[in-house]
C-alpha atoms as an extended CHARMM CRD file, in Angstrom:
* protein
*
       223  EXT
         1         1  MET       CA              0.0000000000        0.0000000000        0.0000000000  PROA      1               0.0000000000
         2         2  SER       CA              2.9470000000        2.2800000000        0.8000000000  PROA      2               0.0000000000
         3         3  TYR       CA              1.7230000000        5.8440000000        0.4300000000  PROA      3               0.0000000000
         4         4  GLN       CA              3.8820000000        8.1350000000       -1.6910000000  PROA      4               0.0000000000
         5         5  GLN       CA              4.2580000000       11.8690000000       -1.9390000000  PROA      5               0.0000000000
         6         6  PRO       CA              4.1670000000       13.5930000000       -5.3390000000  PROA      6               0.0000000000
         7         7  ASP       CA              7.5330000000       14.0340000000       -7.0090000000  PROA      7               0.0000000000
         8         8  THR       CA              7.0640000000       17.7900000000       -6.7110000000  PROA      8               0.0000000000
         9         9  ALA       CA              6.4320000000       17.6880000000       -2.9470000000  PROA      9               0.0000000000
        10        10  SER       CA              7.8250000000       20.7790000000       -1.2440000000  PROA      10              0.0000000000
        11        11  PHE       CA              9.6400000000       20.8980000000        2.0580000000  PROA      11              0.0000000000
        12        12  GLU       CA              6.4870000000       22.3910000000        3.5610000000  PROA      12              0.0000000000
        13        13  LEU       CA              4.3850000000       19.4360000000        2.4320000000  PROA      13              0.0000000000
        14        14  LEU       CA              6.9530000000       16.9150000000        3.6790000000  PROA      14              0.0000000000
        15        15  ILE       CA              7.2430000000       18.6470000000        7.0480000000  PROA      15              0.0000000000
        16        16  ASP       CA              3.4650000000       18.6880000000        7.4400000000  PROA      16              0.0000000000
        17        17  HSD       CA              3.3660000000       14.9790000000        6.6090000000  PROA      17              0.0000000000
        18        18  ALA       CA              6.0490000000       14.1190000000        9.1840000000  PROA      18              0.0000000000
        19        19  VAL       CA              4.2630000000       16.1680000000       11.8430000000  PROA      19              0.0000000000
        20        20  GLY       CA              0.9490000000       14.5000000000       11.0380000000  PROA      20              0.0000000000
        21        21  VAL       CA              2.3230000000       10.9510000000       11.0850000000  PROA      21              0.0000000000
        22        22  GLY       CA              4.1420000000       11.5770000000       14.3440000000  PROA      22              0.0000000000
        23        23  ALA       CA              0.9640000000       12.8950000000       15.9460000000  PROA      23              0.0000000000
        24        24  ALA       CA             -1.1050000000        9.9950000000       14.6030000000  PROA      24              0.0000000000
        25        25  LEU       CA              1.3010000000        7.3790000000       15.9350000000  PROA      25              0.0000000000
        26        26  ALA       CA              1.5060000000        9.1040000000       19.3080000000  PROA      26              0.0000000000
        27        27  ALA       CA             -2.3040000000        8.9540000000       19.5360000000  PROA      27              0.0000000000
        28        28  HSD       CA             -2.2960000000        5.1240000000       19.5720000000  PROA      28              0.0000000000
        29        29  GLU       CA             -0.6810000000        3.5250000000       22.5990000000  PROA      29              0.0000000000
        30        30  ALA       CA              0.4060000000        0.4200000000       20.7060000000  PROA      30              0.0000000000
        31        31  PHE       CA              2.3260000000        2.4790000000       18.1220000000  PROA      31              0.0000000000
        32        32  ALA       CA              3.4420000000        5.5070000000       20.1280000000  PROA      32              0.0000000000
        33        33  ASP       CA              7.0380000000        4.2630000000       20.2300000000  PROA      33              0.0000000000
        34        34  LEU       CA              7.2220000000        4.7970000000       16.4510000000  PROA      34              0.0000000000
        35        35  ALA       CA              6.4570000000        8.5040000000       16.7720000000  PROA      35              0.0000000000
        36        36  PRO       CA              9.9100000000        9.7810000000       17.8890000000  PROA      36              0.0000000000
        37        37  ALA       CA             11.5050000000        8.6940000000       14.5970000000  PROA      37              0.0000000000
        38        38  TRP       CA              9.0210000000       10.8910000000       12.7470000000  PROA      38              0.0000000000
        39        39  ASN       CA              9.7110000000       13.7670000000       15.0860000000  PROA      39              0.0000000000
        40        40  ASP       CA             13.4070000000       13.3670000000       14.2970000000  PROA      40              0.0000000000
        41        41  LEU       CA             12.6130000000       13.3110000000       10.5810000000  PROA      41              0.0000000000
        42        42  ARG       CA             10.5550000000       16.4760000000       11.0200000000  PROA      42              0.0000000000
        43        43  ASP       CA             13.5920000000       18.1740000000       12.5820000000  PROA      43              0.0000000000
        44        44  GLN       CA             15.7970000000       17.0370000000        9.6960000000  PROA      44              0.0000000000
        45        45  LEU       CA             13.2880000000       18.4030000000        7.2070000000  PROA      45              0.0000000000
        46        46  LEU       CA             13.1070000000       21.6950000000        9.0700000000  PROA      46              0.0000000000
        47        47  ALA       CA             16.9010000000       21.9490000000        8.9060000000  PROA      47              0.0000000000
        48        48  GLY       CA             16.7870000000       21.2180000000        5.1760000000  PROA      48              0.0000000000
        49        49  ARG       CA             14.1720000000       23.8880000000        4.6170000000  PROA      49              0.0000000000
        50        50  GLN       CA             16.1940000000       26.3810000000        6.6280000000  PROA      50              0.0000000000
        51        51  ALA       CA             19.2850000000       25.6240000000        4.5460000000  PROA      51              0.0000000000
        52        52  ARG       CA             17.2040000000       26.1210000000        1.3910000000  PROA      52              0.0000000000
        53        53  ASP       CA             15.8880000000       29.4470000000        2.6460000000  PROA      53              0.0000000000
        54        54  GLU       CA             19.3340000000       30.6180000000        3.7040000000  PROA      54              0.0000000000
        55        55  ALA       CA             20.6340000000       29.9060000000        0.1950000000  PROA      55              0.0000000000
        56        56  ARG       CA             17.7150000000       31.7650000000       -1.3750000000  PROA      56              0.0000000000
        57        57  TRP       CA             18.1160000000       34.7110000000        0.9740000000  PROA      57              0.0000000000
        58        58  ALA       CA             21.8540000000       34.8670000000        0.3070000000  PROA      58              0.0000000000
        59        59  LEU       CA             21.1590000000       35.0700000000       -3.4340000000  PROA      59              0.0000000000
        60        60  LEU       CA             18.4990000000       37.7050000000       -2.8530000000  PROA      60              0.0000000000
        61        61  GLY       CA             20.9560000000       39.7510000000       -0.7890000000  PROA      61              0.0000000000
        62        62  ALA       CA             23.6370000000       39.3790000000       -3.4500000000  PROA      62              0.0000000000
        63        63  GLN       CA             21.2090000000       40.5750000000       -6.1240000000  PROA      63              0.0000000000
        64        64  ARG       CA             20.3470000000       43.6600000000       -4.1040000000  PROA      64              0.0000000000
        65        65  LYS       CA             24.0400000000       44.3460000000       -3.5700000000  PROA      65              0.0000000000
        66        66  VAL       CA             24.5580000000       44.2230000000       -7.3420000000  PROA      66              0.0000000000
        67        67  ASP       CA             21.6400000000       46.6280000000       -7.7950000000  PROA      67              0.0000000000
        68        68  VAL       CA             23.1340000000       49.1340000000       -5.3510000000  PROA      68              0.0000000000
        69        69  ARG       CA             26.6530000000       48.9020000000       -6.7350000000  PROA      69              0.0000000000
        70        70  ASP       CA             25.3620000000       49.1200000000      -10.2780000000  PROA      70              0.0000000000
        71        71  ALA       CA             23.5800000000       52.3560000000       -9.3420000000  PROA      71              0.0000000000
        72        72  LEU       CA             26.8100000000       53.7030000000       -7.8490000000  PROA      72              0.0000000000
        73        73  TRP       CA             28.6950000000       52.6780000000      -11.0040000000  PROA      73              0.0000000000
        74        74  ASP       CA             26.1360000000       54.4600000000      -13.1760000000  PROA      74              0.0000000000
        75        75  ALA       CA             26.5490000000       57.6020000000      -11.0720000000  PROA      75              0.0000000000
        76        76  SER       CA             30.3260000000       57.4620000000      -11.3150000000  PROA      76              0.0000000000
        77        77  VAL       CA             30.3720000000       57.0200000000      -15.0960000000  PROA      77              0.0000000000
        78        78  GLY       CA             27.8150000000       59.8130000000      -15.4240000000  PROA      78              0.0000000000
        79        79  ASP       CA             29.9820000000       62.1150000000      -13.3030000000  PROA      79              0.0000000000
        80        80  LEU       CA             33.0910000000       61.2720000000      -15.3300000000  PROA      80              0.0000000000
        81        81  SER       CA             31.2170000000       61.8540000000      -18.5830000000  PROA      81              0.0000000000
        82        82  GLY       CA             29.9550000000       65.2270000000      -17.4120000000  PROA      82              0.0000000000
        83        83  ARG       CA             33.3680000000       66.4030000000      -16.2650000000  PROA      83              0.0000000000
        84        84  ALA       CA             35.0290000000       65.1860000000      -19.4660000000  PROA      84              0.0000000000
        85        85  PHE       CA             32.3790000000       66.9760000000      -21.5360000000  PROA      85              0.0000000000
        86        86  LEU       CA             33.0410000000       70.2410000000      -19.6810000000  PROA      86              0.0000000000
        87        87  ALA       CA             36.7970000000       69.7890000000      -20.0860000000  PROA      87              0.0000000000
        88        88  ALA       CA             36.2050000000       69.3470000000      -23.8350000000  PROA      88              0.0000000000
        89        89  GLY       CA             34.4060000000       72.6840000000      -24.0410000000  PROA      89              0.0000000000
        90        90  LYS       CA             31.0620000000       70.8980000000      -24.2150000000  PROA      90              0.0000000000
        91        91  ARG       CA             32.0090000000       69.2560000000      -27.5040000000  PROA      91              0.0000000000
        92        92  ALA       CA             31.5680000000       65.4890000000      -27.8020000000  PROA      92              0.0000000000
        93        93  ASP       CA             34.0630000000       65.3240000000      -30.6570000000  PROA      93              0.0000000000
        94        94  ALA       CA             36.8550000000       67.0750000000      -28.7190000000  PROA      94              0.0000000000
        95        95  PRO       CA             39.3390000000       65.6230000000      -26.2290000000  PROA      95              0.0000000000
        96        96  PRO       CA             39.3650000000       64.5640000000      -23.4760000000  PROA      96              0.0000000000
        97        97  TYR       CA             35.7260000000       63.5120000000      -23.9510000000  PROA      97              0.0000000000
        98        98  SER       CA             36.2460000000       61.9810000000      -27.3780000000  PROA      98              0.0000000000
        99        99  ASP       CA             39.3460000000       60.1430000000      -26.1660000000  PROA      99              0.0000000000
       100       100  LEU       CA             37.5200000000       58.5700000000      -23.2270000000  PROA      100             0.0000000000
       101       101  PHE       CA             34.1030000000       57.8250000000      -24.6690000000  PROA      101             0.0000000000
       102       102  GLY       CA             34.3230000000       58.0430000000      -28.4440000000  PROA      102             0.0000000000
       103       103  PRO       CA             30.8480000000       57.4140000000      -29.8680000000  PROA      103             0.0000000000
       104       104  LEU       CA             29.5070000000       56.1680000000      -26.5390000000  PROA      104             0.0000000000
       105       105  VAL       CA             27.3960000000       58.2750000000      -24.2210000000  PROA      105             0.0000000000
       106       106  ALA       CA             26.8660000000       57.8200000000      -20.4950000000  PROA      106             0.0000000000
       107       107  ASN       CA             23.2760000000       56.5830000000      -20.9080000000  PROA      107             0.0000000000
       108       108  ASP       CA             24.4850000000       53.7990000000      -23.2040000000  PROA      108             0.0000000000
       109       109  LEU       CA             27.0130000000       52.7170000000      -20.6010000000  PROA      109             0.0000000000
       110       110  LYS       CA             24.4230000000       52.8030000000      -17.8040000000  PROA      110             0.0000000000
       111       111  ALA       CA             22.2760000000       50.3440000000      -19.7440000000  PROA      111             0.0000000000
       112       112  LEU       CA             25.0140000000       47.6970000000      -19.7470000000  PROA      112             0.0000000000
       113       113  GLY       CA             24.8140000000       44.6790000000      -17.4760000000  PROA      113             0.0000000000
       114       114  PRO       CA             27.5060000000       44.2850000000      -14.7850000000  PROA      114             0.0000000000
       115       115  ALA       CA             29.8690000000       42.1300000000      -16.8620000000  PROA      115             0.0000000000
       116       116  ARG       CA             29.7990000000       44.4610000000      -19.8710000000  PROA      116             0.0000000000
       117       117  ALA       CA             29.9640000000       47.5200000000      -17.6270000000  PROA      117             0.0000000000
       118       118  VAL       CA             33.1350000000       46.2090000000      -16.0060000000  PROA      118             0.0000000000
       119       119  ALA       CA             34.6640000000       45.5100000000      -19.4200000000  PROA      119             0.0000000000
       120       120  ALA       CA             33.7440000000       48.9690000000      -20.7130000000  PROA      120             0.0000000000
       121       121  ALA       CA             35.1170000000       50.5990000000      -17.5750000000  PROA      121             0.0000000000
       122       122  GLY       CA             38.4070000000       48.7970000000      -18.1000000000  PROA      122             0.0000000000
       123       123  VAL       CA             38.7790000000       50.4760000000      -21.4980000000  PROA      123             0.0000000000
       124       124  ILE       CA             37.7820000000       53.9050000000      -20.1590000000  PROA      124             0.0000000000
       125       125  LEU       CA             40.1240000000       53.6620000000      -17.1560000000  PROA      125             0.0000000000
       126       126  ALA       CA             43.0330000000       52.6190000000      -19.3770000000  PROA      126             0.0000000000
       127       127  LYS       CA             42.4340000000       55.5940000000      -21.6600000000  PROA      127             0.0000000000
       128       128  GLY       CA             42.0670000000       57.8690000000      -18.6420000000  PROA      128             0.0000000000
       129       129  ASN       CA             45.4170000000       56.7730000000      -17.2800000000  PROA      129             0.0000000000
       130       130  GLU       CA             47.0330000000       57.5750000000      -20.6240000000  PROA      130             0.0000000000
       131       131  LEU       CA             45.4320000000       61.0320000000      -20.7470000000  PROA      131             0.0000000000
       132       132  ASN       CA             46.5330000000       61.8940000000      -17.2000000000  PROA      132             0.0000000000
       133       133  HSD       CA             44.1230000000       64.8490000000      -17.2050000000  PROA      133             0.0000000000
       134       134  ALA       CA             44.1780000000       66.7410000000      -13.8740000000  PROA      134             0.0000000000
       135       135  ASP       CA             40.4430000000       67.5170000000      -13.9280000000  PROA      135             0.0000000000
       136       136  LEU       CA             39.5470000000       63.8670000000      -14.4630000000  PROA      136             0.0000000000
       137       137  SER       CA             41.7900000000       62.1180000000      -11.9530000000  PROA      137             0.0000000000
       138       138  ALA       CA             39.2060000000       62.1810000000       -9.1440000000  PROA      138             0.0000000000
       139       139  PRO       CA             36.2090000000       60.9270000000      -11.1730000000  PROA      139             0.0000000000
       140       140  LEU       CA             38.4070000000       58.2820000000      -12.7920000000  PROA      140             0.0000000000
       141       141  ALA       CA             39.4480000000       57.0530000000       -9.3510000000  PROA      141             0.0000000000
       142       142  THR       CA             35.7920000000       56.9620000000       -8.2870000000  PROA      142             0.0000000000
       143       143  LEU       CA             34.8910000000       54.9630000000      -11.3920000000  PROA      143             0.0000000000
       144       144  GLY       CA             37.7380000000       52.5450000000      -10.6740000000  PROA      144             0.0000000000
       145       145  THR       CA             36.4970000000       51.9700000000       -7.1330000000  PROA      145             0.0000000000
       146       146  ALA       CA             32.8950000000       51.5610000000       -8.3060000000  PROA      146             0.0000000000
       147       147  THR       CA             33.9790000000       49.1150000000      -11.0110000000  PROA      147             0.0000000000
       148       148  THR       CA             35.9030000000       46.9260000000       -8.5700000000  PROA      148             0.0000000000
       149       149  ALA       CA             32.9290000000       46.9160000000       -6.1900000000  PROA      149             0.0000000000
       150       150  LEU       CA             30.4830000000       46.0310000000       -8.9740000000  PROA      150             0.0000000000
       151       151  GLN       CA             32.7010000000       43.2370000000      -10.2630000000  PROA      151             0.0000000000
       152       152  SER       CA             33.0070000000       41.7710000000       -6.7660000000  PROA      152             0.0000000000
       153       153  ALA       CA             29.2390000000       41.8700000000       -6.2010000000  PROA      153             0.0000000000
       154       154  ASP       CA             28.5190000000       40.3070000000       -9.5960000000  PROA      154             0.0000000000
       155       155  SER       CA             31.0220000000       37.5080000000       -8.9420000000  PROA      155             0.0000000000
       156       156  GLU       CA             29.4460000000       36.8080000000       -5.5550000000  PROA      156             0.0000000000
       157       157  ARG       CA             25.9790000000       36.7040000000       -7.1050000000  PROA      157             0.0000000000
       158       158  THR       CA             27.1550000000       34.2350000000       -9.7590000000  PROA      158             0.0000000000
       159       159  THR       CA             28.6400000000       31.9310000000       -7.1280000000  PROA      159             0.0000000000
       160       160  LEU       CA             25.4670000000       32.0010000000       -5.0270000000  PROA      160             0.0000000000
       161       161  ARG       CA             23.2650000000       31.4900000000       -8.0770000000  PROA      161             0.0000000000
       162       162  GLU       CA             25.2310000000       28.3520000000       -8.9440000000  PROA      162             0.0000000000
       163       163  ALA       CA             24.8230000000       27.1390000000       -5.3600000000  PROA      163             0.0000000000
       164       164  THR       CA             21.0280000000       27.4120000000       -5.6080000000  PROA      164             0.0000000000
       165       165  LEU       CA             21.0440000000       25.0030000000       -8.5550000000  PROA      165             0.0000000000
       166       166  THR       CA             21.6370000000       22.1420000000       -6.1010000000  PROA      166             0.0000000000
       167       167  LEU       CA             18.6350000000       23.0410000000       -3.9290000000  PROA      167             0.0000000000
       168       168  ASP       CA             16.2720000000       20.6760000000       -5.7350000000  PROA      168             0.0000000000
       169       169  ILE       CA             18.6960000000       17.8120000000       -5.1440000000  PROA      169             0.0000000000
       170       170  VAL       CA             18.3910000000       18.5130000000       -1.4150000000  PROA      170             0.0000000000
       171       171  ARG       CA             14.5920000000       18.4770000000       -1.7050000000  PROA      171             0.0000000000
       172       172  GLN       CA             14.6250000000       15.2110000000       -3.6400000000  PROA      172             0.0000000000
       173       173  ARG       CA             16.7850000000       13.6120000000       -0.9520000000  PROA      173             0.0000000000
       174       174  ALA       CA             14.3120000000       14.8000000000        1.6630000000  PROA      174             0.0000000000
       175       175  LEU       CA             11.4760000000       13.2840000000       -0.3710000000  PROA      175             0.0000000000
       176       176  SER       CA             13.3380000000        9.9690000000       -0.5480000000  PROA      176             0.0000000000
       177       177  ALA       CA             13.8730000000       10.0320000000        3.2140000000  PROA      177             0.0000000000
       178       178  VAL       CA             10.1440000000       10.5500000000        3.8170000000  PROA      178             0.0000000000
       179       179  GLU       CA              9.1760000000        7.7550000000        1.4450000000  PROA      179             0.0000000000
       180       180  GLN       CA             11.6820000000        5.3790000000        3.0270000000  PROA      180             0.0000000000
       181       181  ALA       CA             10.3780000000        6.2350000000        6.5000000000  PROA      181             0.0000000000
       182       182  THR       CA              6.8140000000        5.6990000000        5.2760000000  PROA      182             0.0000000000
       183       183  ALA       CA              7.6110000000        2.2500000000        3.8670000000  PROA      183             0.0000000000
       184       184  GLN       CA              9.4400000000        1.1750000000        7.0210000000  PROA      184             0.0000000000
       185       185  CYS       CA              6.6230000000        2.4520000000        9.2140000000  PROA      185             0.0000000000
       186       186  GLU       CA              4.0070000000        0.6020000000        7.1720000000  PROA      186             0.0000000000
       187       187  ILE       CA              5.9250000000       -2.6380000000        7.6500000000  PROA      187             0.0000000000
       188       188  ALA       CA              6.1610000000       -2.0310000000       11.4060000000  PROA      188             0.0000000000
       189       189  ILE       CA              2.4190000000       -1.3210000000       11.6400000000  PROA      189             0.0000000000
       190       190  LEU       CA              1.4160000000       -4.4450000000        9.7190000000  PROA      190             0.0000000000
       191       191  GLN       CA              3.8000000000       -6.5990000000       11.7630000000  PROA      191             0.0000000000
       192       192  ARG       CA              1.9520000000       -5.5410000000       14.8880000000  PROA      192             0.0000000000
       193       193  ALA       CA             -1.5070000000       -5.4200000000       13.3340000000  PROA      193             0.0000000000
       194       194  PRO       CA             -1.6240000000       -7.8060000000       10.3310000000  PROA      194             0.0000000000
       195       195  GLY       CA             -4.1890000000       -6.8920000000        7.7100000000  PROA      195             0.0000000000
       196       196  ARG       CA             -5.0810000000       -3.5440000000        9.3070000000  PROA      196             0.0000000000
       197       197  ALA       CA             -4.9700000000       -1.4600000000        6.1660000000  PROA      197             0.0000000000
       198       198  ASP       CA             -7.2760000000        0.9850000000        7.9180000000  PROA      198             0.0000000000
       199       199  LEU       CA             -4.5820000000        1.7350000000       10.5100000000  PROA      199             0.0000000000
       200       200  VAL       CA             -1.9350000000        2.1070000000        7.8430000000  PROA      200             0.0000000000
       201       201  ARG       CA             -4.1990000000        4.6060000000        6.0930000000  PROA      201             0.0000000000
       202       202  ALA       CA             -4.9700000000        6.5200000000        9.3000000000  PROA      202             0.0000000000
       203       203  PHE       CA             -1.2890000000        6.7670000000       10.2080000000  PROA      203             0.0000000000
       204       204  LEU       CA              0.3920000000        7.2650000000        6.8510000000  PROA      204             0.0000000000
       205       205  ALA       CA             -1.9940000000        8.5410000000        4.1890000000  PROA      205             0.0000000000
       206       206  PRO       CA             -0.9900000000       12.0580000000        3.0740000000  PROA      206             0.0000000000
       207       207  VAL       CA             -3.4210000000       14.6640000000        4.3580000000  PROA      207             0.0000000000
       208       208  ARG       CA             -5.5950000000       15.9560000000        1.5340000000  PROA      208             0.0000000000
       209       209  PRO       CA             -5.5420000000       19.7240000000        0.9850000000  PROA      209             0.0000000000
       210       210  GLU       CA             -9.2030000000       20.0720000000        1.9880000000  PROA      210             0.0000000000
       211       211  ARG       CA             -8.3590000000       18.5500000000        5.3860000000  PROA      211             0.0000000000
       212       212  GLN       CA             -5.4520000000       20.8900000000        6.0840000000  PROA      212             0.0000000000
       213       213  PRO       CA             -6.2160000000       23.2300000000        8.9910000000  PROA      213             0.0000000000
       214       214  LYS       CA             -7.0320000000       26.7390000000        7.8400000000  PROA      214             0.0000000000
       215       215  SER       CA             -5.2280000000       29.7820000000        9.1520000000  PROA      215             0.0000000000
       216       216  ALA       CA             -6.9540000000       31.9070000000       11.7590000000  PROA      216             0.0000000000
       217       217  ALA       CA             -7.3950000000       34.6560000000        9.1860000000  PROA      217             0.0000000000
       218       218  ALA       CA             -9.0630000000       32.2790000000        6.7370000000  PROA      218             0.0000000000
       219       219  GLN       CA            -11.5210000000       31.1460000000        9.4060000000  PROA      219             0.0000000000
       220       220  GLN       CA            -12.7840000000       34.6640000000       10.0620000000  PROA      220             0.0000000000
       221       221  PRO       CA            -16.2900000000       35.2570000000        8.6550000000  PROA      221             0.0000000000
       222       222  ALA       CA            -16.5380000000       37.6700000000        5.7930000000  PROA      222             0.0000000000
       223       223  ALA       CA            -17.4970000000       41.2110000000        6.7690000000  PROA      223             0.0000000000
């Protein structure tokens, strides 16, 4: 009979199942000694879910860091462009503006993703070092700092994004652990109560969604 969870079962569903089975076993004196194993499994599942959430939150934090540093990079390239334009007598085809940016404009550079922005900044910074223009040394230094910070944040985000790719493997292992525990528990129940499929069902059948307890908010009558 061995009850199975769907292949797509989430940590939340598996945790609810472990809690329910543990409570069901504890409610029957003859099977209460089987409950602690399910409580232990619940704790393992909770730890797995926490690890999943920590990985997701780390990636979320890394993404926001990229967003902030990208905004700072945009500001620094905009400041450099403005100063270079003034130094060129407000002529885009005159140096030092034309030497640094050529046909590019600041808005084009701001639209680049982090990887391309870092590459573009490398070219601009190299040209800026060659020009050695006194009025541009400060904004060039600011752009260099912003570029290093953006590159670091983007690299961190990439690493964390790759780490999240293994999260479903962790969930699948948790699913296998629940199914193995279910099969072992069914055997133990039938050894003590041969033929009692009704007990197996009461202890181990997954709780249908319509039987899940509703939240307090959901139970409030409509106004």
